[in-house]
N, C-alpha and C positions, 0 to 999 in steps of 0.2 A: 805543158810538155809536148814535144813534137810527136806527130802521129807515128805510131809503130807499124811496121810493115810485116805481114805474116805470109810466108810461103806455104800454100796448102797443096799437098801432093796426094792424089788419090785417083786411081784409074776408073773408079765408078763415078760417072758424071753426077748422079743424083746426090751422092754424099759430098762430092766436091762443091756442088752448087749450094747445098744446104749449109755446109760449114762456112762457105764464103758469105752467105747471107747473114748468118749469125755474127760473124766477125765484123762485117761492115756495120751491122746494126749497133755494135759496141764501139764504133768509131775507129776501128783499125783499117789501115790500108791492106789490101789483099793482092797477092799474085798467085793465081792458080796454075797448077801443072798437072797434066794428064798422065804423066808417067815419070819414072825415075830419071830417064835420060834428059827430059825437058827440065826437070827440077835441078839437075846438076848444071845445066846450061844457064838457068836463071841465077843460081847461086854464084856462078862465076862472074856474071856481068852486072848483077843488081845487089843493092844493099837490102838485107832482110834482118829483122830483129828476132824472129822465131820461126821455127819450121813445125808444121803439123804434117806428119808423114805416115802414110798407110804402109803396113808391112807386106801384105799379099798383093803384089803387082806383077804384071807380065814384064819380061825383060829385066831391067834393074829393079830388084826388090827393095823393100824398105831398109833391110839390114845393110845391103850394099851401099845404098845412098847415105845412110847414117854414117857408115864407116868412112866413105869418101869425104863427107863434110867434115868429120872430126879430124881427118888427116890435115885439113887446112885451117880449121877454126875450132879451137878447143873449148870455147865458151858459149857459142851460139846455142840458145835453148832449143831442144828438140823434143817434141811430144809425139810418141808413136801411137798409131791406131791399129787395132787388130780385131778380127771377128773371133779370135780365140783368146781364152784367158789362161792358156797353158803356161805353167811356171817356167818351163824351159825357154819358151819364146820371150817371156819377160826378162829372164836372167840374161839371155843373149843380147836383147835390146839394151839393157843397162850396161852390159859389159862393153858394148860397142860405143857407148857414150850418150845414150838417150837420157833425158832428164825426167821424163814421166811417160806413163803408159796408160792408155784408156781403152777399154774393151767396147766394141760395137755390140748392140746398139747402146748409145749413151744419151743422157739428157744434155741438151745444148747448154743449159745453165752450168752444168758441171764442167763441160769443156771450157767455157768462158772463164770460170773460176780458176781452172788449172793454168790457162794461158796467162791470166793476170798474175797468178802466184809466181810462175816461172819468170815473167818479165820483171816483177818487183825484185825477185831474188837476184836476177842477172844485173839489174841496175844498181842494186845495193853493193855488189862486188865491184862494179866499175867505179862507183862513187868512192868506195873505201880505198881503192887503189890509187885514185887521183886526188884525194883530199889534201895530202901534204901537210898534215897538222903537226909539224915539227918532227924531230927525230926520236922522241921518247917512245919506246915500244914499237918503232917502225920495223925493226928487224928482230925476228925470233930465231934463236939458234938452239938447236937440240942435237948435240953431237955433230954428225956430218950433214944434218938436215937444216937448211937455212931458208927462212920465209921472209921475203921483203914485202910487208903489207902495203907499202906505198905503190909498188909496181905490180904486185901479185906474182912476182917471180919466185919460183921455188927451185932449189938445187939440192941434190943428194949425191953423196960421194963425188962432189965436184961437177956433177952433170946437171944441166938445165932440164927441168921436167915440164911437159905439157899436161896440165890438169884441166879437166872440165870444170864448169862452175860449181857443180855439186861436189866433186872431189876436193876442190879448193875450199869450199865451205866447210866440209867435214874436217879437213886437216886444220884449218884455222881455228875452228871451234875447240878442237882438242888441244892444239898448240898454245892457245891463249890460257888454258887451264891445265898445265902439265901435272900428271899423276892423278888428276880428278877423273873419276869413273862416270861415264855417261851411258845411260841405257839407250837401246835402239830407239825407243819412243822419244826420248829427249833429243837425240840427234835428228830424228825425223821432224819434230816440231821446230827445231832451230834452223834447219837447213832447207827443208821442203816447205815449211810453213804450216799453219794450222788448217789451211784449206785443202791439204793433201788427204785423199781418202783411201789411198792404197795401204798395203801391208807394211809394217815396220821391217819385215824381212828384207826389203830392198836395201836397207842400210848395210847388211852383211855383204851384199854384192859389191857395193861401192867400197867397203873396207877392203875387200879382197883386191879390187882394182888398184886402190891406193897402195897397198902393200907391194903389189907387183911393180909399182913405179918407184917407191921410196926405199924399199928394203933391199939390201944386198942379197938376202936369201928369204924370199917371201914365206917359205914354209917354216922358217925360224925367225920371226920378226923381232927386232930389237927396239923399234920405235912405237908402233901401234900394238898394244898388248890386249889380249882378250881376257877379261875377268869372267870366267865361266858362270853362266846363270845370272850375270848382272849386266855387263856391257863392255865398253872399251875405254882405254886410257892411253895417253901418249907419254913417253919418257925420253 
């Protein structure tokens, strides 16, 4: 497999250097950036496979950088770093399109596992979309919601939707099993992978984001239905 390149963005040199060391030790290519502005310049001119992004930076903060990247690339895995474990920060990060969130200080081995998990999940979506294994089951239609699993294109109400890798993963999981109820933990295990150590509450954040994109009225969803006390299903 070709070497994966990771963009590491942190204005603290000691952390940037440490993360660079551990990623290189695992065989990854690394491009370090000392701030958000440099990170966006690198993103524009270089190919990267994953971004490790600090939230608290001078100038362009992590949230701004995450949003700017998502405006141009809906599937690039982004892992956010923060010295705070505040739920509001986590919720905002996921809302802006982050795939994972890790609190400083962290164990290098945990960061490596999360990087590998995000990359595997991202590659699985790419492979799934390009496999071209015939037409059977290639398109899923649920009312005005259409999912082309060969190209990973999703439309709702006739409009093309830009979904992140995690959003697409959740949607596909539900859509492949219409009316089946999935718990948050089941969704977490299927989409994030068993190496994810965060709370299953992150699933609710992504469900809300999905509804904002696929539902005509997100407050009264007709596709993704909540089964209170159990989980979610799609109709």
